C-alpha positions, 0 to 999 in steps of 0.5 A: 430156665430154658435158653434158645438162641436164634438169629433174632437173639436168646429166648429165656422161658422159665421151666415153671411156664412150661410146666403150667402150660403143659400141665394144663394141656394134659389135664383136658385130655380124655383119659387122663386121671393125673400127672404123676412124679418123674424122677427122685427130685419131684418125688422127694419134694412131694413126699417132704411137703404133701403138696401138689407142684405145677411141674409135677410129671413135666420135663422140657429140654431144649436140643437143637433148638427145639423141644423135647418133653417128657410127661409121666402120666396116670390113665383112666382104667379101661380106656385105649392107652394108644389113643389117649397118647396120640391125643396128649402128643397132639394137643402138647405139640399145638398148645406149646408151639402156639403159646411159645413159637417153639418147634416141639421135636418130640413128646414122650409119654410115659404111662406110669399108672392106671386108676 
């Protein structure tokens, strides 16, 4: 659960909501072949259950009242990675800010695989 406080009160948004929202936004971007497990917990969980999870490759943290998003992705071989990443950053920032009203301070994209 992500908790943010402002002058109106406390906002609580589940991490599953962010994972779904951001995961769908990333998957719509051209050149993204898929999401990659980030961290030991996600990798172990996927290996044990043999199923895909909505939070695969997505991590969201609240820092000083704004959001920091970490993404681990696989890109399509032969495409310009810098252009693909710029597209992802813009899309994630726009979709997240529009849906939640919270400012996105940073979107970190880690290209872990090329397919």
